[in-house]
N, C-alpha and C positions, 0 to 999 in steps of 0.2 A: 537534635536530629529530627524528632517526630514532627516538629513545626516545618521544618525544611521539606519533609516528605509530603506532608499535608499541602503545602503551597505548590509543590511540583505536581502533585495529582490533579490539583485544582487548575493549574496552568494547562497540564496535558488535556485535560478534560475540555477545557474552553477551546483549545486548538483543535481537538477532536471534533467538536460541534461545527466549527467552521469548516473543517475538512469535508465533512458531509455535504455541507452547503456548497462548497466549492466544486466537489465533483458531480453533484447535481446539476449546477449551473452550467458547467462544462459540457455535459452529456446533452442538455437541453440546446445549448448553442450549436453543437456539431449536428445533432439529428434534426433539429427544426430548421437549421440552415440549409440543410440539403433538401428539405421538403419545401421550404418557402420559395427556393430558387429553382424548383423543378429540375433538380439534378438526375440523371439517368441512374440506374442501379450500379453500374461500374464506377461512375464519377463519385456516387456517395460513398462506395467502398474506399476509393482512393482517399477521399476526404478524411474518413475515419482512420484509415492507416497512417496518412500524413500527421494527424492529430497526435496519434500515439507515439510516433517516431520523434516528434518535437517534444511532446509534454513528458516521455519517459526516457527515449533513447538519448536525448541530448542532456540528460540530468547530470552524468558524471562530469562533463565539461563545465556547466553552470556550477556544479558543486565545488570543483577546484577553485574557481574564481571567488565563490562565497567564502570558502575557507581561507584563501589567500588574503581576502579584504576585510575578513570578520565582519560581514554585513548580514547575519543570519535574520535579524528582526527587519531589517530593510527589505530584504528579499521576501519575508513572510507577508509583509504589508503590502509591498509593491505587487505581489502576485495577486492579491484580492482586488486590488485596483484595476488590474488588467483584466481580470475575469468580468468585474462590473462592466469596464469600458467595451468589451466584447459583445455584450447583449445588445446595445443599439447599432453597433457597426455591422453585426451579422445580418441585419435587415437589409443592408445595402450591398454587402458583398460576402459571400460564404466562405470564400478563401481567406480574406483579411480577418474576419471573425475567427476562423479556425486557428490562424496563426497567433493571434493576440491571446485567445484563451488558452492555447496550448502552452504558450510562453508563462502566462500567469500561473497556470497550474502547476508547472515544473517549479517556478520560483517559490510558490507557496509550500509545496511539498518539501523542497530543499530546506527552506528557511525554519519551518516548523519542525521537520526531522532532526535538523542538526541541533536545534534548541533542546529538544526534549532528550536527545542522545547524550548531549553534553551536561544537562542538568544533573544527571545522576547516572554516570557510567556504570555499566554492570547491571542495570535494571531493564528487565524485559517488560515489566509492567507499564512504564511510561511510553515507549513506542507503541505498544499495543493499544493503549487508550487513545493515542493521537491518530494512529492508522486506521484502527478498526471502523470507526463511522463512516470513513470514506466508502467502504463496500455498500453501505446501505444507502447513502447519498447517491451513489452511482446507480443503483438498482431504480431508485426513484427517477433520477434524471432521465435514464435510457427509456423507462416506461413512458414518461411524459413525451419525450422526442418521438417515441415510436407511435405514440397516438397523435402527435401533431399539437400538442398543448404547449403554448409559449407564455408563460406567466411572467412577462418581462418586468412589469412594475413591481411585482411582489419580490422577485428575485433581486432586483436592484435595490429595493428597501432593506431587504435582509443582509445584503453584501454591504451596503453602507453602515449598518449597525455592526456588521462584523469587524469592519476597519476601526470604529470606535473601540470595540471590545479588545482588539489585538494591541491597540495603542495603549490601553490601560494594563492589560494583564501581562505580567512578566513572570518568569520562573524564578524560584528561590535561588540564591547564590550557592553553589555546590562548594563545600569546605575544601575539598581535595583539589589538586592541579592536575588534571588529566593530561595535558600536553607534555608534562616533564616526567611521565612515566618512562623508565629506562629499561624495562625488562627486555631481554633478548629472547623473544619466544621463537621457538624452532619451526622450520618449514613454513613461514609466514605465507608465501606464495601459494603453496599447496592448500594451506586452511583456507585461505580466501576463495580459491577455486572450488574447493568442496563445498563451501556454503552456497557460492553463486550456482552451482549445479543443483543443490537442494531447492533453491528458490525457483530455478528454472523448472525443475520437475513438479514443484507445487503448482505453479501457473499453467503447465502443460495438462496436468490431470484435472485440477480445479476449473478449467476453463474449456474443456474438451467439447461440452455440449454447445459452445458458442451462445448465440442468441435465440436458439430453438425454444428455450423455456419461455420466451416472450409470448409464443403462441398459445401457451397453456393458460391455467388460472392465474390472475393477476396476483392473488394471495401467495401462490407458490413462488413466483417470480421474486416479489418483495421478500418472501422468506428466505430465499436463497441469499440475498444480500444481508439480511439481518442475522442469519446464521454465521455468515462469514465475519460479520462485525463482531458478534458476541464471542465466536471462537478466538479472534485476535486479541480482543480485550481481557478474556478470562484466561487465556493461554498465558499471556504474560505474567497476570498476577499469580496463578498457580505455579508456573515455573519458577518464580522468585521464591515462592513459599516451600516448594518440594524438591526443587533442583531442576535445572534445566535438561539434562540428558534423560533423567527419569520421566520428565513430562512429555517430552518429544517422542520417545520410544513407545510409551503407553499409548499416547494420542494417535500415532500413527498405526499401531496395532489394532486399535479398536476401530479406526476409520477405515481401513483396508476392505473388510468385508462388506460394510455398509455402502461404500463407494463402488465396489466391484459388482455386488450382487443386489444392491437395493433397487436397481431398475427404475420402474415408475412408482414405486412406493414413496410418497412424498416424505413422510416422517422419517424414513431410513435415509433418505438422500439429504435432508436438512441436518440430521443428526451427523451423518458422515462429513459434510462440509464444515460444521461446528468444529468437529475433532480434527479434521485435516488442517484447518486454519490456525489451530492453536500453535503450530510451529513458528509461524511467521514472526512474532515479536522476538522469539528467541534467536532465530538466524539473524534478524536485523541487529539486535543488541550485540550478538557476537561478532558480527562482521565489523562492527564499529570498535569493538575491542582489539580486533586484528590490525585495524587501520587507525591507530590512535592519533589523536590531533586533527584528523580530517572527517568530522562527522557528516558534513554535507556530501562529500565524495563517497564515503561509505553508503550513505542513503541513496545516492544516485546510482552506484554500482548495483545496489539491490534492485531498484527499478529498472534498470537496463536488462538485468537477467529476467525480471518479470515480463518486460515487453518481448523478449525472444521467446519465452515459454508461452506467451499468450498468442503470438501471431500464427502458429499452426492451427490453432482452434478457429480461425476465420475460414478455413478452407475444408470443405466437405471431404476431398480427396485425402486429406490427412486424418480427420476424424474417424473414418471408417476403419482405420488400422488399429484402433484402440481396443484391442481385445483384452478379456479379463486377465489372461496371462501376462500380457505386456504391462497392464497397469499395476499388477502385483510387482512385477520385476522393477518397475520405475520407482514405486513407493518403497520397496526394499532397499534400492540403491540410494534414495534420498535419505533414509534412515541412517545408512551406514556412512554417508558423507557427513551427516550432522555430528553423528557420534565421534567421528574421527576428528572433526574440526573443533569440538568442544572439550575433548579429553585434555589437552595441554592447558586449557584456560583457567585462571584463577580470577574470580570477579572481585573488583575493587571493593574494599570495605568488609570482606569476608575472609575466612581462613579455610575455605572449602573450595574445591574444584566445581566447575559448573555442572 
């Protein structure tokens, strides 16, 4: 079993590194595409929204197809190929580049997500290692795009190397059979809804400042991405070691005052983001357990909830209503939702509840 776990961690780490590259390249395509074609402010905004709707909103539909056809690795590699193809295309047409990179991003997320979720069901560490680096890659890509830096040759070379890496790296075979689990878990629909609400709240609170931080120190902007990355990675590892419910509740309790009262104190803000994002791998792993046999669909539903929670942060009219009391209420509701959804779960391979 130790050998299997080591192989799975290595696989998730490799996928995570490529995830950072994919999100960086995707952001560069969108933001640089808008700049190089001289799109107006509203047109650029619409391009970003359309990208998010395709890349994240369409994931449940793509996920159902991937699960039905059992083509996770094909989706994973095809996603990278499409992101690579979008780099030259966006120089000629911003809309075409956006559509290609958004589809590629979605396929990569679903392929990699379904693989790590099925490699070791009940592990929060593996999805955390896979998803975490995306936050840092996104922060780099958005900064490059914001500055109008388009390193096409470098990104294409890295993506080509990533395709070779993904063709070689495979997860260890899991000894259990996830799809044949027959437990009749109660109130499945309610549990799934509660987890999706908690993911929605995490996106709503975590992204409430929108892109305003880009106008501050670059190290703080990149630090936000790195804090989110590390929070997701260590959150999953710590949760598997000390228990999902305990980790989530303690992390949210410690994060709340830092997020609410941290203000412009950069260290407090970065620490708050780190703690707040520790819940992500737990909710994703739990969602996959509540939807057995459909890991890509479970991953896609989480991304859809993430999109719905992120969209309000795009509008100043929404952000001004985030008072400290409302933030505390939202975080408290999120903690309650996660607690209720995790209580009935028994993680595979263990004799203890989550």
